[in-house]
Structures are given as structure tokens and as C-alpha cells.
SESE-789641 format. One record per atom (N, C-alpha, C): residue in three letters; atom name; x, y, z. Coordinates in Angstrom, 1 decimal, m for minus. Example, Ala and Ser with C-alpha at 12.3 -4.5 7.8 and 13.67 -1.06 7.14 Angstrom:
2
NODE:kevo:miza:X:Y:Z
NODE:ALA:N:13.2:m5.7:7.8;
NODE:ALA:CA:12.3:m4.5:7.8;
NODE:ALA:C:13.2:m3.3:7.8;
NODE:SER:N:12.8:m2.2:7.1;
NODE:SER:CA:13.7:m1.1:7.1;
NODE:SER:C:12.9:0.0:7.9;
This chain:
132
NODE:kevo:miza:X:Y:Z
NODE:MET:N:m2.2:14.8:13.2;
NODE:MET:CA:m2.2:13.4:13.4;
NODE:MET:C:m1.1:13.1:14.4;
NODE:GLY:N:m1.5:13.1:15.7;
NODE:GLY:CA:m0.6:12.9:16.7;
NODE:GLY:C:m0.9:11.5:17.4;
NODE:MET:N:m0.3:11.3:18.5;
NODE:MET:CA:m0.5:10.1:19.2;
NODE:MET:C:m2.0:9.8:19.6;
NODE:ASN:N:m2.7:10.9:19.8;
NODE:ASN:CA:m4.1:10.8:20.1;
NODE:ASN:C:m4.9:10.1:19.0;
NODE:PHE:N:m4.4:10.4:17.7;
NODE:PHE:CA:m5.0:9.8:16.6;
NODE:PHE:C:m4.9:8.3:16.6;
NODE:PHE:N:m3.8:7.8:17.0;
NODE:PHE:CA:m3.6:6.3:17.0;
NODE:PHE:C:m4.2:5.7:18.2;
NODE:THR:N:m4.4:6.4:19.3;
NODE:THR:CA:m5.1:5.8:20.4;
NODE:THR:C:m6.6:5.6:20.1;
NODE:LYS:N:m7.2:6.5:19.3;
NODE:LYS:CA:m8.6:6.4:18.9;
NODE:LYS:C:m8.9:5.4:17.8;
NODE:GLN:N:m7.9:5.0:17.0;
NODE:GLN:CA:m8.1:4.1:15.9;
NODE:GLN:C:m8.1:2.7:16.5;
NODE:ASP:N:m8.9:1.8:15.8;
NODE:ASP:CA:m8.9:0.4:16.1;
NODE:ASP:C:m7.8:m0.2:15.3;
NODE:MET:N:m7.6:m1.5:15.4;
NODE:MET:CA:m6.5:m2.2:14.8;
NODE:MET:C:m6.6:m2.0:13.2;
NODE:GLY:N:m7.8:m2.1:12.7;
NODE:GLY:CA:m7.9:m2.0:11.2;
NODE:GLY:C:m7.5:m0.6:10.7;
NODE:GLY:N:m7.9:0.4:11.5;
NODE:GLY:CA:m7.6:1.8:11.1;
NODE:GLY:C:m6.1:2.0:11.2;
NODE:LYS:N:m5.4:1.5:12.2;
NODE:LYS:CA:m4.0:1.6:12.3;
NODE:LYS:C:m3.3:0.9:11.2;
NODE:LEU:N:m3.8:m0.3:10.8;
NODE:LEU:CA:m3.2:m1.0:9.7;
NODE:LEU:C:m3.3:m0.3:8.3;
NODE:ILE:N:m4.5:0.3:8.1;
NODE:ILE:CA:m4.8:1.1:6.9;
NODE:ILE:C:m3.8:2.3:6.8;
NODE:VAL:N:m3.8:3.1:7.9;
NODE:VAL:CA:m3.0:4.3:7.9;
NODE:VAL:C:m1.5:3.9:7.8;
NODE:ALA:N:m1.0:3.0:8.6;
NODE:ALA:CA:0.4:2.6:8.5;
NODE:ALA:C:0.8:2.0:7.2;
NODE:GLY:N:m0.1:1.2:6.6;
NODE:GLY:CA:0.1:0.6:5.3;
NODE:GLY:C:0.2:1.7:4.2;
NODE:GLY:N:m0.7:2.7:4.3;
NODE:GLY:CA:m0.7:3.8:3.3;
NODE:GLY:C:0.6:4.6:3.4;
NODE:LEU:N:1.1:4.9:4.6;
NODE:LEU:CA:2.3:5.6:4.8;
NODE:LEU:C:3.5:4.8:4.3;
NODE:LEU:N:3.5:3.5:4.6;
NODE:LEU:CA:4.6:2.7:4.1;
NODE:LEU:C:4.6:2.5:2.6;
NODE:ALA:N:3.4:2.5:2.0;
NODE:ALA:CA:3.3:2.4:0.5;
NODE:ALA:C:3.9:3.7:m0.1;
NODE:VAL:N:3.7:4.8:0.5;
NODE:VAL:CA:4.3:6.0:0.0;
NODE:VAL:C:5.8:6.0:0.1;
NODE:LEU:N:6.3:5.5:1.3;
NODE:LEU:CA:7.7:5.3:1.6;
NODE:LEU:C:8.4:4.4:0.6;
NODE:SER:N:7.6:3.3:0.2;
NODE:SER:CA:8.2:2.4:m0.8;
NODE:SER:C:8.6:3.0:m2.1;
NODE:LEU:N:7.9:4.1:m2.5;
NODE:LEU:CA:8.2:4.7:m3.8;
NODE:LEU:C:9.6:5.3:m3.8;
NODE:PHE:N:10.2:5.6:m2.7;
NODE:PHE:CA:11.6:6.1:m2.6;
NODE:PHE:C:12.6:5.0:m2.7;
NODE:MET:N:12.2:3.7:m2.5;
NODE:MET:CA:13.1:2.6:m2.5;
NODE:MET:C:13.1:2.0:m4.0;
NODE:PRO:N:14.1:1.1:m4.2;
NODE:PRO:CA:14.2:0.5:m5.6;
NODE:PRO:C:13.0:m0.4:m5.9;
NODE:TRP:N:12.3:m0.2:m7.0;
NODE:TRP:CA:11.3:m1.1:m7.4;
NODE:TRP:C:11.8:m2.1:m8.4;
NODE:ALA:N:12.9:m1.7:m9.1;
NODE:ALA:CA:13.6:m2.6:m10.0;
NODE:ALA:C:15.1:m2.5:m9.7;
NODE:ASP:N:15.7:m3.7:m9.5;
NODE:ASP:CA:17.0:m3.8:m9.0;
NODE:ASP:C:17.7:m5.0:m9.6;
NODE:LEU:N:18.7:m4.7:m10.4;
NODE:LEU:CA:19.5:m5.8:m11.0;
NODE:LEU:C:20.9:m5.8:m10.6;
NODE:GLY:N:21.2:m5.1:m9.5;
NODE:GLY:CA:22.6:m5.0:m9.0;
NODE:GLY:C:23.3:m3.8:m9.6;
NODE:PHE:N:23.5:m3.8:m10.9;
NODE:PHE:CA:24.2:m2.8:m11.6;
NODE:PHE:C:23.3:m1.6:m12.0;
NODE:VAL:N:22.0:m1.8:m12.0;
NODE:VAL:CA:21.1:m0.8:m12.3;
NODE:VAL:C:19.8:m0.9:m11.4;
NODE:SER:N:19.3:0.2:m11.0;
NODE:SER:CA:18.1:0.1:m10.2;
NODE:SER:C:17.2:1.4:m10.5;
NODE:ALA:N:15.9:1.2:m10.2;
NODE:ALA:CA:15.0:2.3:m10.5;
NODE:ALA:C:14.0:2.4:m9.3;
NODE:SER:N:13.8:3.6:m8.9;
NODE:SER:CA:12.8:3.8:m7.7;
NODE:SER:C:11.4:3.7:m8.2;
NODE:GLY:N:10.5:3.7:m7.2;
NODE:GLY:CA:9.1:3.6:m7.5;
NODE:GLY:C:8.6:4.7:m8.4;
NODE:PHE:N:9.1:5.9:m8.2;
NODE:PHE:CA:8.7:7.1:m9.0;
NODE:PHE:C:9.2:6.9:m10.4;
NODE:GLN:N:10.4:6.4:m10.6;
NODE:GLN:CA:10.9:6.1:m12.0;
NODE:GLN:C:10.1:5.0:m12.7;
NODE:GLN:N:9.5:4.1:m11.9;
NODE:GLN:CA:8.7:3.0:m12.5;
NODE:GLN:C:7.3:3.3:m12.5;
NODE:ASP:N:6.9:4.6:m12.3;
NODE:ASP:CA:5.5:5.0:m12.2;
NODE:ASP:C:4.7:4.3:m11.2;
NODE:GLY:N:5.3:4.0:m10.1;
NODE:GLY:CA:4.6:3.3:m9.0;
NODE:GLY:C:3.6:4.1:m8.3;
NODE:TYR:N:3.7:5.5:m8.4;
NODE:TYR:CA:2.7:6.3:m7.8;
NODE:TYR:C:1.3:6.1:m8.3;
NODE:LEU:N:1.2:5.5:m9.5;
NODE:LEU:CA:m0.1:5.2:m10.0;
NODE:LEU:C:m0.8:4.1:m9.2;
NODE:PHE:N:0.0:3.2:m8.6;
NODE:PHE:CA:m0.5:2.1:m7.8;
NODE:PHE:C:m1.1:2.7:m6.5;
NODE:LEU:N:m0.8:3.9:m6.1;
NODE:LEU:CA:m1.3:4.5:m4.9;
NODE:LEU:C:m2.7:5.0:m5.0;
NODE:LEU:N:m3.1:5.3:m6.2;
NODE:LEU:CA:m4.4:5.9:m6.4;
NODE:LEU:C:m5.6:5.1:m5.8;
NODE:PRO:N:m5.7:3.8:m6.0;
NODE:PRO:CA:m6.8:3.0:m5.4;
NODE:PRO:C:m6.7:3.0:m3.9;
NODE:LEU:N:m5.5:3.2:m3.3;
NODE:LEU:CA:m5.4:3.1:m1.9;
NODE:LEU:C:m5.8:4.4:m1.2;
NODE:ILE:N:m6.1:5.5:m1.9;
NODE:ILE:CA:m6.4:6.8:m1.3;
NODE:ILE:C:m7.8:6.6:m0.6;
NODE:TYR:N:m8.7:5.9:m1.2;
NODE:TYR:CA:m10.1:5.9:m0.6;
NODE:TYR:C:m10.0:5.3:0.8;
NODE:PRO:N:m9.5:4.1:1.1;
NODE:PRO:CA:m9.5:3.5:2.4;
NODE:PRO:C:m8.6:4.4:3.4;
NODE:PHE:N:m7.5:4.9:2.9;
NODE:PHE:CA:m6.6:5.7:3.7;
NODE:PHE:C:m7.4:7.0:4.2;
NODE:TYR:N:m8.0:7.7:3.2;
NODE:TYR:CA:m8.7:8.9:3.6;
NODE:TYR:C:m9.9:8.6:4.6;
NODE:LYS:N:m10.6:7.6:4.3;
NODE:LYS:CA:m11.7:7.2:5.3;
NODE:LYS:C:m11.2:6.9:6.7;
NODE:ALA:N:m10.1:6.2:6.7;
NODE:ALA:CA:m9.5:5.8:8.1;
NODE:ALA:C:m9.0:7.1:8.8;
NODE:VAL:N:m8.4:8.0:8.0;
NODE:VAL:CA:m7.8:9.2:8.7;
NODE:VAL:C:m9.0:10.1:9.2;
NODE:ARG:N:m10.1:10.1:8.5;
NODE:ARG:CA:m11.2:10.9:8.8;
NODE:ARG:C:m12.2:10.2:9.8;
NODE:PHE:N:m11.8:9.0:10.3;
NODE:PHE:CA:m12.6:8.2:11.2;
NODE:PHE:C:m14.0:7.9:10.6;
NODE:GLN:N:m14.1:7.7:9.3;
NODE:GLN:CA:m15.4:7.4:8.6;
NODE:GLN:C:m15.4:5.9:8.2;
NODE:ALA:N:m16.6:5.4:8.0;
NODE:ALA:CA:m16.8:4.0:7.6;
NODE:ALA:C:m16.3:3.8:6.2;
NODE:VAL:N:m15.6:2.7:6.0;
NODE:VAL:CA:m15.2:2.3:4.6;
NODE:VAL:C:m16.2:1.4:4.1;
NODE:ASN:N:m16.7:1.6:2.8;
NODE:ASN:CA:m17.5:0.7:2.2;
NODE:ASN:C:m16.7:m0.6:1.9;
NODE:LYS:N:m17.1:m1.7:2.6;
NODE:LYS:CA:m16.3:m2.9:2.6;
NODE:LYS:C:m16.0:m3.4:1.2;
NODE:ILE:N:m17.0:m3.4:0.3;
NODE:ILE:CA:m16.9:m3.9:m1.0;
NODE:ILE:C:m15.9:m3.1:m1.8;
NODE:ALA:N:m16.1:m1.8:m1.7;
NODE:ALA:CA:m15.1:m0.9:m2.4;
NODE:ALA:C:m13.7:m1.0:m1.9;
NODE:GLY:N:m13.6:m1.1:m0.6;
NODE:GLY:CA:m12.3:m1.3:0.1;
NODE:GLY:C:m11.6:m2.6:m0.4;
NODE:TYR:N:m12.4:m3.7:m0.4;
NODE:TYR:CA:m11.8:m5.0:m0.8;
NODE:TYR:C:m11.4:m4.9:m2.3;
NODE:VAL:N:m12.2:m4.3:m3.1;
NODE:VAL:CA:m11.9:m4.3:m4.5;
NODE:VAL:C:m10.7:m3.4:m4.8;
NODE:LEU:N:m10.7:m2.3:m4.2;
NODE:LEU:CA:m9.5:m1.3:m4.5;
NODE:LEU:C:m8.2:m1.9:m3.9;
NODE:THR:N:m8.2:m2.4:m2.7;
NODE:THR:CA:m7.0:m2.9:m2.1;
NODE:THR:C:m6.6:m4.2:m2.8;
NODE:GLY:N:m7.6:m5.0:m3.1;
NODE:GLY:CA:m7.3:m6.3:m3.7;
NODE:GLY:C:m6.7:m6.2:m5.1;
NODE:LEU:N:m7.3:m5.2:m5.9;
NODE:LEU:CA:m6.8:m5.0:m7.2;
NODE:LEU:C:m5.4:m4.4:m7.1;
NODE:THR:N:m5.1:m3.6:m6.1;
NODE:THR:CA:m3.8:m3.0:m6.0;
NODE:THR:C:m2.8:m4.1:m5.6;
NODE:LEU:N:m3.2:m5.1:m4.8;
NODE:LEU:CA:m2.3:m6.2:m4.4;
NODE:LEU:C:m2.0:m7.0:m5.6;
NODE:VAL:N:m3.1:m7.4:m6.4;
NODE:VAL:CA:m2.9:m8.2:m7.6;
NODE:VAL:C:m2.0:m7.5:m8.6;
NODE:ALA:N:m2.3:m6.2:m8.8;
NODE:ALA:CA:m1.5:m5.4:m9.8;
NODE:ALA:C:0.0:m5.3:m9.3;
NODE:GLY:N:0.2:m5.2:m8.0;
NODE:GLY:CA:1.6:m5.1:m7.5;
NODE:GLY:C:2.3:m6.4:m7.8;
NODE:ILE:N:1.6:m7.5:m7.5;
NODE:ILE:CA:2.2:m8.9:m7.8;
NODE:ILE:C:2.5:m9.0:m9.3;
NODE:GLY:N:1.5:m8.6:m10.1;
NODE:GLY:CA:1.7:m8.7:m11.6;
NODE:GLY:C:2.9:m7.8:m12.0;
NODE:PHE:N:3.0:m6.7:m11.5;
NODE:PHE:CA:4.1:m5.8:m11.8;
NODE:PHE:C:5.4:m6.4:m11.5;
NODE:ALA:N:5.5:m7.1:m10.3;
NODE:ALA:CA:6.7:m7.7:m9.9;
NODE:ALA:C:7.1:m8.9:m10.9;
NODE:MET:N:6.0:m9.5:m11.4;
NODE:MET:CA:6.3:m10.6:m12.3;
NODE:MET:C:6.8:m10.1:m13.6;
NODE:THR:N:6.5:m8.9:m14.0;
NODE:THR:CA:7.0:m8.4:m15.2;
NODE:THR:C:8.5:m8.0:m15.2;
NODE:LYS:N:9.0:m8.0:m14.0;
NODE:LYS:CA:10.4:m7.7:m13.8;
NODE:LYS:C:11.3:m8.9:m14.0;
NODE:GLN:N:10.8:m10.0:m14.4;
NODE:GLN:CA:11.6:m11.2:m14.7;
NODE:GLN:C:12.3:m11.0:m16.0;
NODE:VAL:N:13.6:m11.1:m16.0;
NODE:VAL:CA:14.4:m10.9:m17.2;
NODE:VAL:C:15.3:m12.1:m17.4;
NODE:ASP:N:15.8:m12.3:m18.6;
NODE:ASP:CA:16.7:m13.4:m19.0;
NODE:ASP:C:18.1:m12.8:m19.1;
NODE:MET:N:19.0:m13.2:m18.2;
NODE:MET:CA:20.3:m12.7:m18.1;
NODE:MET:C:21.3:m13.8:m18.3;
NODE:MET:N:22.0:m13.8:m19.4;
NODE:MET:CA:23.0:m14.9:m19.7;
NODE:MET:C:22.4:m16.3:m19.6;
NODE:GLY:N:21.2:m16.4:m20.1;
NODE:GLY:CA:20.6:m17.7:m20.1;
NODE:GLY:C:19.9:m18.1:m18.8;
NODE:THR:N:19.9:m17.3:m17.8;
NODE:THR:CA:19.3:m17.6:m16.5;
NODE:THR:C:18.2:m16.5:m16.3;
NODE:ALA:N:17.0:m17.0:m15.8;
NODE:ALA:CA:15.9:m16.1:m15.5;
NODE:ALA:C:16.2:m15.5:m14.1;
NODE:VAL:N:16.1:m14.1:m14.1;
NODE:VAL:CA:16.4:m13.4:m12.9;
NODE:VAL:C:15.2:m12.4:m12.7;
NODE:ASN:N:14.8:m12.4:m11.4;
NODE:ASN:CA:13.7:m11.5:m11.1;
NODE:ASN:C:14.3:m10.2:m10.6;
NODE:GLY:N:14.0:m9.1:m11.3;
NODE:GLY:CA:14.6:m7.8:m11.0;
NODE:GLY:C:13.8:m6.9:m10.1;
NODE:ALA:N:12.8:m7.5:m9.5;
NODE:ALA:CA:11.9:m6.7:m8.6;
NODE:ALA:C:12.8:m6.3:m7.4;
NODE:GLY:N:12.6:m5.0:m7.0;
NODE:GLY:CA:13.4:m4.5:m5.9;
NODE:GLY:C:12.7:m4.5:m4.6;
NODE:SER:N:13.4:m4.1:m3.5;
NODE:SER:CA:12.8:m4.2:m2.2;
NODE:SER:C:11.6:m3.3:m2.0;
NODE:GLY:N:11.6:m2.1:m2.6;
NODE:GLY:CA:10.5:m1.2:m2.5;
NODE:GLY:C:9.2:m1.8:m3.1;
NODE:LEU:N:9.3:m2.5:m4.2;
NODE:LEU:CA:8.2:m3.2:m4.8;
NODE:LEU:C:7.6:m4.3:m3.8;
NODE:TYR:N:8.5:m5.0:m3.2;
NODE:TYR:CA:8.1:m6.1:m2.3;
NODE:TYR:C:7.4:m5.4:m1.1;
NODE:LEU:N:8.0:m4.3:m0.6;
NODE:LEU:CA:7.4:m3.6:0.5;
NODE:LEU:C:6.0:m3.1:0.1;
NODE:PHE:N:5.8:m2.6:m1.1;
NODE:PHE:CA:4.5:m2.1:m1.5;
NODE:PHE:C:3.5:m3.3:m1.6;
NODE:ILE:N:3.9:m4.4:m2.1;
NODE:ILE:CA:3.0:m5.6:m2.1;
NODE:ILE:C:2.6:m6.0:m0.7;
NODE:ILE:N:3.5:m6.0:0.2;
NODE:ILE:CA:3.2:m6.3:1.6;
NODE:ILE:C:2.2:m5.3:2.2;
NODE:THR:N:2.5:m4.0:1.9;
NODE:THR:CA:1.6:m2.9:2.5;
NODE:THR:C:0.2:m3.0:1.9;
NODE:ALA:N:0.1:m3.4:0.6;
NODE:ALA:CA:m1.3:m3.6:0.0;
NODE:ALA:C:m2.0:m4.7:0.7;
NODE:ALA:N:m1.3:m5.8:1.0;
NODE:ALA:CA:m1.9:m6.9:1.8;
NODE:ALA:C:m2.3:m6.5:3.2;
NODE:VAL:N:m1.5:m5.7:3.8;
NODE:VAL:CA:m1.8:m5.2:5.2;
NODE:VAL:C:m3.0:m4.3:5.1;
NODE:MET:N:m3.1:m3.4:4.1;
NODE:MET:CA:m4.3:m2.6:4.0;
NODE:MET:C:m5.5:m3.4:3.7;
NODE:LEU:N:m5.4:m4.4:2.9;
NODE:LEU:CA:m6.6:m5.3:2.6;
NODE:LEU:C:m7.1:m5.9:3.9;
NODE:PHE:N:m6.2:m6.4:4.8;
NODE:PHE:CA:m6.5:m6.9:6.1;
NODE:PHE:C:m7.1:m5.8:7.0;
NODE:GLY:N:m6.5:m4.6:6.9;
NODE:GLY:CA:m7.0:m3.5:7.6;
NODE:GLY:C:m8.4:m3.1:7.3;
NODE:VAL:N:m8.8:m3.2:6.0;
NODE:VAL:CA:m10.2:m2.9:5.6;
NODE:VAL:C:m11.1:m4.0:6.2;
NODE:PHE:N:m10.7:m5.2:6.3;
NODE:PHE:CA:m11.4:m6.3:6.9;
NODE:PHE:C:m11.7:m6.0:8.4;
NODE:LYS:N:m10.7:m5.6:9.1;
NODE:LYS:CA:m10.8:m5.4:10.5;
NODE:LYS:C:m11.3:m4.0:10.9;
NODE:TYR:N:m11.4:m3.0:10.0;
NODE:TYR:CA:m11.7:m1.6:10.4;
NODE:TYR:C:m13.1:m1.4:10.9;
NODE:GLN:N:m13.2:m0.8:12.0;
NODE:GLN:CA:m14.5:m0.3:12.6;
NODE:GLN:C:m14.2:1.1:13.0;
NODE:PRO:N:m14.8:2.1:12.3;
NODE:PRO:CA:m14.5:3.5:12.6;
NODE:PRO:C:m14.7:3.9:14.0;
NODE:ALA:N:m13.8:4.6:14.6;
NODE:ALA:CA:m14.0:5.2:16.0;
NODE:ALA:C:m14.7:6.5:15.9;
NODE:ILE:N:m15.2:7.0:16.9;
NODE:ILE:CA:m15.9:8.3:17.0;
NODE:ILE:C:m14.9:9.3:17.5;
NODE:SER:N:m14.6:10.3:16.7;
NODE:SER:CA:m13.6:11.3:17.1;
NODE:SER:C:m14.3:12.6:17.5;
NODE:ASP:N:m13.6:13.5:18.1;
NODE:ASP:CA:m14.2:14.8:18.5;
NODE:ASP:C:m14.5:15.6:17.2;
NODE:ASP:N:m13.5:15.4:16.2;
NODE:ASP:CA:m13.7:16.2:15.0;
NODE:ASP:C:m14.8:15.6:14.1;
NODE:ALA:N:m15.0:14.3:14.1;
NODE:ALA:CA:m16.0:13.7:13.2;
NODE:ALA:C:m17.4:13.9:13.8;
NODE:SER:N:m17.5:14.1:15.1;
NODE:SER:CA:m18.9:14.2:15.6;
NODE:SER:C:m19.3:15.7:15.6;
NODE:ALA:N:m18.5:16.6:15.3;
NODE:ALA:CA:m18.8:18.0:15.3;
NODE:ALA:C:m19.4:18.4:14.0;
């Protein structure tokens, strides 16, 4: 996956691939952070949220067409699940409601939205590998 890969991809493919890579990167960042305690995406089982994103990522990397309905459903459910997971991080601390969602979780939610838009824009390019 070199520079030639990105020159052959259209905007949707670039968004899907970049979003997928950033989603993996977000697992190493704090998904829960209350200042004195934090937990990474791996500790919060965030890798399970990556499973639905494998399909559009794989198809974009292979320069193959993404079934739009499946792509919308998988990335949309991941986006909704990420937002719901962030909402569960709301805790009551000394009588004040505090959202303990960390920066990695917010990055993951943004990447799910980017991938959803990428599925909308994606038109597979013809590669030398795919045509052989």
C-alpha cells in the first residue's frame, strides 16, 4: 500500500481507508478518561466496534465495489454504537454529571462518520491487481 495506492483511489476510497486506519489508532488512545483514571480502547473492548468496519475497509483496499446498503448499515450502526457507548460513560461525581468519554472514543466516532461518508462517495477504481 504505497503512494500509488492513494493516487488510484477516489475520495470515498481514501476516506474509508484513512478512517479505518484512524479507527485502529484510536484504540491506543483513552476511551474513558476521568483525569485520575483512564482506559484505552483495548481495555474498553473497543476492538469489537471495528468488526463491522472490516467490510468497507477490505473492499476499498481491494478496489472492489462496496454494497451500498451493507456499507451504510455497518458503518451507520458502528456510528450509533460509538455514540451510545460514549453516552454510557456519563457518571455522577460529587453531585455533578461528568462525561468520562476519552479522546480516543471521540476520534473513533468521527472516523465512523468519515467512513459512512466514504461509503457514500466511493466508486471503485480499476487497479492492475484487480484486473488480473
